[in-house]
MOPAC internal coordinates of N, CA, C and O (Angstrom, degrees):
PM7 1SCF
backbone

  N    0.0000 0     0.00 0     0.00 0    0    0    0
  C    1.4536 1     0.00 0     0.00 0    1    0    0
  C    1.5312 1   110.51 1     0.00 0    2    1    0
  O    1.2310 1   120.05 1   147.75 1    3    2    1
  N    1.3395 1   117.51 1   -32.25 1    3    2    1
  C    1.4666 1   120.10 1   179.69 1    5    3    2
  C    1.5210 1   111.90 1   -61.85 1    6    5    3
  O    1.2310 1   120.55 1   138.83 1    7    6    5
  N    1.3519 1   116.56 1   -41.17 1    7    6    5
  C    1.4670 1   119.84 1   178.34 1    9    7    6
  C    1.5187 1   111.08 1   -62.97 1   10    9    7
  O    1.2310 1   120.85 1   144.44 1   11   10    9
  N    1.3181 1   115.99 1   -35.56 1   11   10    9
  C    1.4629 1   120.84 1   179.08 1   13   11   10
  C    1.5245 1   110.61 1   -62.83 1   14   13   11
  O    1.2310 1   120.37 1   130.93 1   15   14   13
  N    1.3193 1   116.90 1   -49.07 1   15   14   13
  C    1.4622 1   119.92 1  -179.09 1   17   15   14
  C    1.5236 1   111.81 1   -68.57 1   18   17   15
  O    1.2310 1   120.16 1   144.67 1   19   18   17
  N    1.3236 1   117.30 1   -35.33 1   19   18   17
  C    1.4676 1   120.34 1   175.70 1   21   19   18
  C    1.5244 1   109.77 1   -61.20 1   22   21   19
  O    1.2310 1   120.62 1   135.56 1   23   22   21
  N    1.3161 1   116.42 1   -44.44 1   23   22   21
  C    1.4678 1   120.46 1  -179.68 1   25   23   22
  C    1.5223 1   111.31 1   -64.08 1   26   25   23
  O    1.2310 1   120.26 1   138.16 1   27   26   25
  N    1.3128 1   117.12 1   -41.84 1   27   26   25
  C    1.4663 1   121.02 1  -177.75 1   29   27   26
  C    1.5256 1   112.80 1   -75.60 1   30   29   27
  O    1.2310 1   119.80 1   163.53 1   31   30   29
  N    1.3225 1   117.98 1   -16.47 1   31   30   29
  C    1.4664 1   121.20 1  -177.68 1   33   31   30
  C    1.5239 1   112.84 1   -70.96 1   34   33   31
  O    1.2310 1   119.93 1   158.48 1   35   34   33
  N    1.3182 1   117.74 1   -21.52 1   35   34   33
  C    1.4635 1   121.23 1  -175.49 1   37   35   34
  C    1.5336 1   110.87 1   -91.64 1   38   37   35
  O    1.2310 1   119.63 1   -53.03 1   39   38   37
  N    1.3350 1   118.31 1   126.97 1   39   38   37
  C    1.4720 1   120.61 1  -177.78 1   41   39   38
  C    1.5304 1   113.44 1   -63.98 1   42   41   39
  O    1.2310 1   119.82 1   147.89 1   43   42   41
  N    1.3163 1   117.95 1   -32.11 1   43   42   41
  C    1.4700 1   119.60 1   177.99 1   45   43   42
  C    1.5180 1   110.26 1   -66.38 1   46   45   43
  O    1.2310 1   120.48 1   137.92 1   47   46   45
  N    1.3215 1   116.70 1   -42.08 1   47   46   45
  C    1.4641 1   119.27 1   179.49 1   49   47   46
  C    1.5188 1   111.16 1   -67.04 1   50   49   47
  O    1.2310 1   119.96 1   143.45 1   51   50   49
  N    1.3182 1   117.67 1   -36.55 1   51   50   49
  C    1.4686 1   119.26 1   175.75 1   53   51   50
  C    1.5256 1   110.29 1   -64.55 1   54   53   51
  O    1.2310 1   120.16 1   142.39 1   55   54   53
  N    1.3246 1   117.29 1   -37.61 1   55   54   53
  C    1.4663 1   121.10 1   177.67 1   57   55   54
  C    1.5290 1   110.76 1   -66.64 1   58   57   55
  O    1.2310 1   120.25 1   142.44 1   59   58   57
  N    1.3243 1   117.13 1   -37.56 1   59   58   57
  C    1.4661 1   120.52 1   176.20 1   61   59   58
  C    1.5249 1   109.88 1   -62.34 1   62   61   59
  O    1.2310 1   120.18 1   136.87 1   63   62   61
  N    1.3202 1   117.26 1   -43.13 1   63   62   61
  C    1.4654 1   120.48 1   177.59 1   65   63   62
  C    1.5225 1   110.67 1   -61.01 1   66   65   63
  O    1.2310 1   120.33 1   140.37 1   67   66   65
  N    1.3316 1   116.98 1   -39.63 1   67   66   65
  C    1.4693 1   120.50 1   176.68 1   69   67   66
  C    1.5249 1   110.90 1   -61.13 1   70   69   67
  O    1.2310 1   120.19 1   140.20 1   71   70   69
  N    1.3263 1   117.24 1   -39.80 1   71   70   69
  C    1.4708 1   120.65 1   177.60 1   73   71   70
  C    1.5223 1   110.95 1   -65.19 1   74   73   71
  O    1.2310 1   120.53 1   139.90 1   75   74   73
  N    1.3155 1   116.58 1   -40.10 1   75   74   73
  C    1.4644 1   119.98 1  -179.07 1   77   75   74
  C    1.5254 1   112.22 1   -70.71 1   78   77   75
  O    1.2310 1   120.22 1   161.03 1   79   78   77
  N    1.3456 1   117.18 1   -18.97 1   79   78   77
  C    1.4677 1   119.45 1   173.11 1   81   79   78
  C    1.5214 1   110.44 1   -60.94 1   82   81   79
  O    1.2310 1   120.60 1   149.87 1   83   82   81
  N    1.3257 1   116.46 1   -30.13 1   83   82   81
  C    1.4662 1   121.91 1  -177.94 1   85   83   82
  C    1.5215 1   112.18 1   -76.41 1   86   85   83
  O    1.2310 1   120.66 1   161.86 1   87   86   85
  N    1.3308 1   116.34 1   -18.14 1   87   86   85
  C    1.4590 1   120.34 1   179.48 1   89   87   86
  C    1.5142 1   111.42 1   149.50 1   90   89   87
  O    1.2310 1   121.41 1   -14.80 1   91   90   89
  N    1.3128 1   114.90 1   165.20 1   91   90   89
  C    1.4616 1   121.27 1  -179.54 1   93   91   90
  C    1.5212 1   110.37 1   -64.82 1   94   93   91
  O    1.2310 1   120.90 1   -33.47 1   95   94   93
  N    1.3318 1   115.89 1   146.53 1   95   94   93
  C    1.4680 1   121.06 1  -178.40 1   97   95   94
  C    1.5217 1   110.10 1  -145.19 1   98   97   95
  O    1.2310 1   121.21 1   -27.04 1   99   98   97
  N    1.3356 1   115.30 1   152.96 1   99   98   97
  C    1.4626 1   119.10 1   170.86 1  101   99   98
  C    1.5288 1   108.26 1   -89.61 1  102  101   99
  O    1.2310 1   120.50 1    -6.69 1  103  102  101
  N    1.3241 1   116.65 1   173.31 1  103  102  101
  C    1.4701 1   120.70 1  -175.34 1  105  103  102
  C    1.5217 1   111.99 1   -60.82 1  106  105  103
  O    1.2310 1   120.03 1   141.63 1  107  106  105
  N    1.3231 1   117.54 1   -38.37 1  107  106  105
  C    1.4632 1   120.64 1   179.16 1  109  107  106
  C    1.5171 1   112.15 1   -63.93 1  110  109  107
  O    1.2310 1   120.62 1   139.37 1  111  110  109
  N    1.3267 1   116.41 1   -40.63 1  111  110  109
  C    1.4684 1   120.19 1   178.29 1  113  111  110
  C    1.5235 1   110.98 1   -66.45 1  114  113  111
  O    1.2310 1   120.53 1   142.91 1  115  114  113
  N    1.3144 1   116.59 1   -37.09 1  115  114  113
  C    1.4677 1   120.11 1   177.27 1  117  115  114
  C    1.5237 1   109.54 1   -67.49 1  118  117  115
  O    1.2310 1   120.54 1   134.96 1  119  118  117
  N    1.3282 1   116.57 1   -45.04 1  119  118  117
  C    1.4719 1   121.02 1   179.60 1  121  119  118
  C    1.5267 1   110.86 1   -58.36 1  122  121  119
  O    1.2310 1   120.05 1   140.76 1  123  122  121
  N    1.3305 1   117.50 1   -39.24 1  123  122  121
  C    1.4602 1   121.28 1  -179.36 1  125  123  122
  C    1.5302 1   112.69 1   -62.68 1  126  125  123
  O    1.2310 1   120.15 1   159.42 1  127  126  125
  N    1.3190 1   117.31 1   -20.58 1  127  126  125
  C    1.4672 1   121.55 1   179.92 1  129  127  126
  C    1.5298 1   112.44 1   -83.48 1  130  129  127
  O    1.2310 1   120.41 1   168.87 1  131  130  129
  N    1.3348 1   116.83 1   -11.13 1  131  130  129
  C    1.4594 1   121.34 1  -174.05 1  133  131  130
  C    1.5210 1   110.39 1  -133.70 1  134  133  131
  O    1.2310 1   120.60 1   -21.08 1  135  134  133
  N    1.2935 1   116.46 1   158.92 1  135  134  133
  C    1.4599 1   122.12 1   179.16 1  137  135  134
  C    1.5285 1   109.55 1   -98.46 1  138  137  135
  O    1.2310 1   120.93 1  -121.53 1  139  138  137
  N    1.3440 1   115.83 1    58.47 1  139  138  137
  C    1.4584 1   120.88 1   179.16 1  141  139  138
  C    1.5303 1   108.91 1  -136.75 1  142  141  139
  O    1.2310 1   120.80 1   -15.92 1  143  142  141
  N    1.3110 1   116.08 1   164.08 1  143  142  141
  C    1.4631 1   121.28 1  -175.36 1  145  143  142
  C    1.5277 1   111.51 1   -75.10 1  146  145  143
  O    1.2310 1   121.64 1   -16.93 1  147  146  145
  N    1.3212 1   114.47 1   163.07 1  147  146  145
  C    1.4569 1   119.96 1   175.19 1  149  147  146
  C    1.5202 1   112.16 1   -61.18 1  150  149  147
  O    1.2310 1   120.60 1   143.93 1  151  150  149
  N    1.3328 1   116.46 1   -36.07 1  151  150  149
  C    1.4676 1   120.36 1   178.19 1  153  151  150
  C    1.5263 1   110.96 1   -63.84 1  154  153  151
  O    1.2310 1   120.59 1   140.91 1  155  154  153
  N    1.3334 1   116.48 1   -39.09 1  155  154  153
  C    1.4703 1   120.02 1   178.01 1  157  155  154
  C    1.5202 1   110.87 1   -66.38 1  158  157  155
  O    1.2310 1   120.66 1   138.55 1  159  158  157
  N    1.3327 1   116.34 1   -41.45 1  159  158  157
  C    1.4683 1   119.89 1   177.52 1  161  159  158
  C    1.5241 1   109.49 1   -60.74 1  162  161  159
  O    1.2310 1   120.56 1   135.02 1  163  162  161
  N    1.3255 1   116.54 1   -44.98 1  163  162  161
  C    1.4639 1   120.98 1   179.48 1  165  163  162
  C    1.5263 1   110.82 1   -58.80 1  166  165  163
  O    1.2310 1   120.51 1   137.03 1  167  166  165
  N    1.3231 1   116.63 1   -42.97 1  167  166  165
  C    1.4693 1   121.68 1   178.43 1  169  167  166
  C    1.5297 1   110.68 1   -61.76 1  170  169  167
  O    1.2310 1   120.53 1   131.25 1  171  170  169
  N    1.3337 1   116.59 1   -48.75 1  171  170  169
  C    1.4669 1   120.68 1  -179.65 1  173  171  170
  C    1.5273 1   111.13 1   -62.75 1  174  173  171
  O    1.2310 1   120.44 1   138.26 1  175  174  173
  N    1.3371 1   116.77 1   -41.74 1  175  174  173
  C    1.4599 1   119.89 1  -178.51 1  177  175  174
  C    1.5263 1   110.88 1   -66.90 1  178  177  175
  O    1.2310 1   120.21 1   145.17 1  179  178  177
  N    1.3111 1   117.20 1   -34.83 1  179  178  177
  C    1.4616 1   120.89 1   177.04 1  181  179  178
  C    1.5249 1   110.85 1   -63.79 1  182  181  179
  O    1.2310 1   120.49 1   136.42 1  183  182  181
  N    1.3194 1   116.66 1   -43.58 1  183  182  181
  C    1.4690 1   120.82 1   178.57 1  185  183  182
  C    1.5242 1   110.36 1   -64.81 1  186  185  183
  O    1.2310 1   120.27 1   136.12 1  187  186  185
  N    1.3276 1   117.09 1   -43.88 1  187  186  185
  C    1.4655 1   120.66 1   178.86 1  189  187  186
  C    1.5257 1   111.05 1   -63.28 1  190  189  187
  O    1.2310 1   120.53 1   139.60 1  191  190  189
  N    1.3202 1   116.59 1   -40.40 1  191  190  189
  C    1.4685 1   120.39 1   179.15 1  193  191  190
  C    1.5253 1   110.93 1   -67.74 1  194  193  191
  O    1.2310 1   120.12 1   135.20 1  195  194  193
  N    1.3209 1   117.37 1   -44.80 1  195  194  193
  C    1.4699 1   120.84 1   179.58 1  197  195  194
  C    1.5226 1   112.08 1   -62.59 1  198  197  195
  O    1.2310 1   120.37 1   150.84 1  199  198  197
  N    1.3210 1   116.91 1   -29.16 1  199  198  197
  C    1.4629 1   121.64 1   177.46 1  201  199  198
  C    1.5240 1   111.29 1   -80.99 1  202  201  199
  O    1.2310 1   120.39 1   172.00 1  203  202  201
  N    1.3264 1   116.86 1    -8.00 1  203  202  201
  C    1.4595 1   120.60 1   180.00 1  205  203  202
  C    1.5134 1   114.22 1    83.78 1  206  205  203
  O    1.2310 1   120.24 1  -172.99 1  207  206  205
  N    1.3303 1   117.15 1     7.01 1  207  206  205
  C    1.4648 1   120.50 1  -176.78 1  209  207  206
  C    1.5228 1   113.33 1   -78.94 1  210  209  207
  O    1.2310 1   120.45 1   154.57 1  211  210  209
  N    1.3204 1   116.75 1   -25.43 1  211  210  209
  C    1.4626 1   119.73 1   177.88 1  213  211  210
  C    1.5247 1   109.58 1  -129.07 1  214  213  211
  O    1.2310 1   121.89 1   -30.01 1  215  214  213
  N    1.3018 1   113.99 1   149.99 1  215  214  213
  C    1.4562 1   122.19 1   173.89 1  217  215  214
  C    1.5135 1   107.39 1  -104.58 1  218  217  215
  O    1.2310 1   120.35 1   -27.90 1  219  218  217
  N    1.3171 1   116.94 1   152.10 1  219  218  217
  C    1.4539 1   119.00 1   175.47 1  221  219  218
  C    1.5233 1   108.87 1  -131.64 1  222  221  219
  O    1.2310 1   122.06 1   -38.27 1  223  222  221
  N    1.3223 1   113.66 1   141.73 1  223  222  221
  C    1.4574 1   120.77 1  -178.62 1  225  223  222
  C    1.5158 1   108.31 1  -135.71 1  226  225  223
  O    1.2310 1   120.94 1   -52.51 1  227  226  225
  N    1.3152 1   115.80 1   127.49 1  227  226  225
  C    1.4657 1   119.87 1   178.86 1  229  227  226
  C    1.5227 1   108.78 1   -79.18 1  230  229  227
  O    1.2310 1   121.57 1   -51.76 1  231  230  229
  N    1.3353 1   114.60 1   128.24 1  231  230  229
  C    1.4591 1   122.17 1   174.06 1  233  231  230
  C    1.5236 1   106.77 1  -126.82 1  234  233  231
  O    1.2310 1   120.94 1   -81.83 1  235  234  233
  N    1.3142 1   115.80 1    98.17 1  235  234  233
  C    1.4581 1   119.66 1  -174.77 1  237  235  234
  C    1.5138 1   109.60 1    67.75 1  238  237  235
  O    1.2310 1   120.81 1    55.27 1  239  238  237
  N    1.3358 1   116.06 1  -124.73 1  239  238  237
  C    1.4664 1   120.48 1   179.62 1  241  239  238
  C    1.5235 1   112.56 1   -91.94 1  242  241  239
  O    1.2310 1   120.19 1   177.99 1  243  242  241
  N    1.3139 1   117.24 1    -2.01 1  243  242  241
  C    1.4668 1   120.65 1  -177.93 1  245  243  242
  C    1.5191 1   110.94 1  -104.76 1  246  245  243
  O    1.2310 1   121.83 1   -26.01 1  247  246  245
  N    1.3195 1   114.09 1   153.99 1  247  246  245
  C    1.4573 1   120.92 1   171.00 1  249  247  246
  C    1.5187 1   106.59 1  -110.74 1  250  249  247
  O    1.2310 1   121.03 1   -54.65 1  251  250  249
  N    1.3231 1   115.63 1   125.35 1  251  250  249
  C    1.4584 1   121.83 1  -179.79 1  253  251  250
  C    1.5262 1   107.96 1  -100.58 1  254  253  251
  O    1.2310 1   121.02 1   -49.84 1  255  254  253
  N    1.3284 1   115.65 1   130.16 1  255  254  253
  C    1.4597 1   122.16 1  -179.39 1  257  255  254
  C    1.5222 1   110.20 1  -104.17 1  258  257  255
  O    1.2310 1   120.93 1   -38.07 1  259  258  257
  N    1.3308 1   115.83 1   141.93 1  259  258  257
  C    1.4599 1   121.53 1   176.31 1  261  259  258
  C    1.5251 1   108.63 1  -143.29 1  262  261  259
  O    1.2310 1   121.10 1   -20.07 1  263  262  261
  N    1.3253 1   115.50 1   159.93 1  263  262  261
  C    1.4630 1   120.25 1   178.17 1  265  263  262
  C    1.5169 1   110.50 1   -71.21 1  266  265  263
  O    1.2310 1   120.47 1   -36.86 1  267  266  265
  N    1.3005 1   116.70 1   143.14 1  267  266  265
  C    1.4590 1   122.66 1   172.00 1  269  267  266
  C    1.5232 1   106.93 1  -103.51 1  270  269  267
  O    1.2310 1   120.74 1   -87.97 1  271  270  269
  N    1.3181 1   116.19 1    92.03 1  271  270  269
  C    1.4663 1   120.31 1  -174.51 1  273  271  270
  C    1.5259 1   112.54 1   -68.88 1  274  273  271
  O    1.2310 1   119.72 1   160.95 1  275  274  273
  N    1.3194 1   118.14 1   -19.05 1  275  274  273
  C    1.4621 1   121.12 1   177.86 1  277  275  274
  C    1.5236 1   111.21 1   -59.13 1  278  277  275
  O    1.2310 1   120.42 1   139.93 1  279  278  277
  N    1.3187 1   116.81 1   -40.07 1  279  278  277
  C    1.4670 1   120.58 1  -179.52 1  281  279  278
  C    1.5238 1   110.61 1   -65.08 1  282  281  279
  O    1.2310 1   120.37 1   142.16 1  283  282  281
  N    1.3314 1   116.90 1   -37.84 1  283  282  281
  C    1.4580 1   119.73 1   178.89 1  285  283  282
  C    1.5265 1   110.67 1   -65.61 1  286  285  283
  O    1.2310 1   120.30 1   141.97 1  287  286  285
  N    1.3307 1   117.04 1   -38.03 1  287  286  285
  C    1.4627 1   120.32 1   177.08 1  289  287  286
  C    1.5256 1   110.27 1   -64.33 1  290  289  287
  O    1.2310 1   120.31 1   138.37 1  291  290  289
  N    1.3306 1   117.01 1   -41.63 1  291  290  289
  C    1.4661 1   120.49 1   177.89 1  293  291  290
  C    1.5274 1   111.07 1   -63.24 1  294  293  291
  O    1.2310 1   120.19 1   141.55 1  295  294  293
  N    1.3270 1   117.23 1   -38.45 1  295  294  293
  C    1.4609 1   121.47 1   178.09 1  297  295  294
  C    1.5285 1   110.62 1   -64.10 1  298  297  295
  O    1.2310 1   120.70 1   136.13 1  299  298  297
  N    1.3184 1   116.27 1   -43.87 1  299  298  297
  C    1.4720 1   120.69 1   178.81 1  301  299  298
  C    1.5250 1   110.07 1   -61.95 1  302  301  299
  O    1.2310 1   120.41 1   135.72 1  303  302  301
  N    1.3258 1   116.82 1   -44.28 1  303  302  301
  C    1.4650 1   120.15 1   178.83 1  305  303  302
  C    1.5248 1   110.87 1   -61.74 1  306  305  303
  O    1.2310 1   120.08 1   139.74 1  307  306  305
  N    1.3333 1   117.45 1   -40.26 1  307  306  305
  C    1.4567 1   121.12 1   178.72 1  309  307  306
  C    1.5284 1   110.38 1   -62.87 1  310  309  307
  O    1.2310 1   120.46 1   136.64 1  311  310  309
  N    1.3333 1   116.72 1   -43.36 1  311  310  309
  C    1.4670 1   120.75 1   179.30 1  313  311  310
  C    1.5224 1   110.34 1   -62.43 1  314  313  311
  O    1.2310 1   120.22 1   135.41 1  315  314  313
  N    1.3276 1   117.19 1   -44.59 1  315  314  313
  C    1.4632 1   119.86 1   177.71 1  317  315  314
  C    1.5261 1   111.20 1   -61.69 1  318  317  315
  O    1.2310 1   120.29 1   141.24 1  319  318  317
  N    1.3240 1   117.05 1   -38.76 1  319  318  317
  C    1.4653 1   119.76 1   178.68 1  321  319  318
  C    1.5203 1   111.34 1   -65.32 1  322  321  319
  O    1.2310 1   120.18 1   142.39 1  323  322  321
  N    1.3209 1   117.26 1   -37.61 1  323  322  321
  C    1.4659 1   121.05 1   176.76 1  325  323  322
  C    1.5246 1   109.82 1   -62.11 1  326  325  323
  O    1.2310 1   121.13 1   138.58 1  327  326  325
  N    1.3287 1   115.45 1   -41.42 1  327  326  325
  C    1.4639 1   119.94 1   179.59 1  329  327  326
  C    1.5227 1   111.99 1   -74.21 1  330  329  327
  O    1.2310 1   120.31 1   164.86 1  331  330  329
  N    1.3326 1   117.00 1   -15.14 1  331  330  329
  C    1.4554 1   120.07 1  -178.10 1  333  331  330
  C    1.5111 1   112.66 1    81.61 1  334  333  331
  O    1.2310 1   120.57 1  -156.08 1  335  334  333
  N    1.3315 1   116.52 1    23.92 1  335  334  333
  C    1.4607 1   121.62 1  -179.53 1  337  335  334
  C    1.5192 1   109.61 1  -118.20 1  338  337  335
  O    1.2310 1   121.53 1   -15.87 1  339  338  337
  N    1.3037 1   114.69 1   164.13 1  339  338  337
  C    1.4583 1   121.16 1   174.41 1  341  339  338
  C    1.5118 1   108.60 1  -102.87 1  342  341  339
  O    1.2310 1   120.03 1   -37.33 1  343  342  341
  N    1.3527 1   117.55 1   142.67 1  343  342  341
  C    1.4626 1   119.78 1   178.80 1  345  343  342
  C    1.5166 1   111.38 1   -78.87 1  346  345  343
  O    1.2310 1   120.00 1  -177.21 1  347  346  345
  N    1.3354 1   117.60 1     2.79 1  347  346  345
  C    1.4545 1   121.48 1   178.73 1  349  347  346
  C    1.5209 1   111.51 1   -83.43 1  350  349  347
  O    1.2310 1   119.54 1   174.83 1  351  350  349
  N    1.3327 1   118.48 1    -5.17 1  351  350  349
  C    1.4748 1   122.04 1   179.71 1  353  351  350
  C    1.4917 1   111.31 1   -71.59 1  354  353  351
  O    1.2310 1   120.10 1   180.00 1  355  354  353

């Protein structure tokens, strides 16, 4: 859970997640959305992947990134449990 919150704490990583909501992208497509280097994108994507927020799939020489919505559901369930509520309401 700590890796998840660390990943979400950074505004650039949250913006990357917003871009991935629009559809799967490779690193170059993600980089084109931001004014940062490829190395920075690689660093951010590694943190997002290690936190379980994004999935990556190799297609030829490219790696395609997509959102892992399962982690978001687990986060929501954890928040509801902290509040003492059920998400079935």
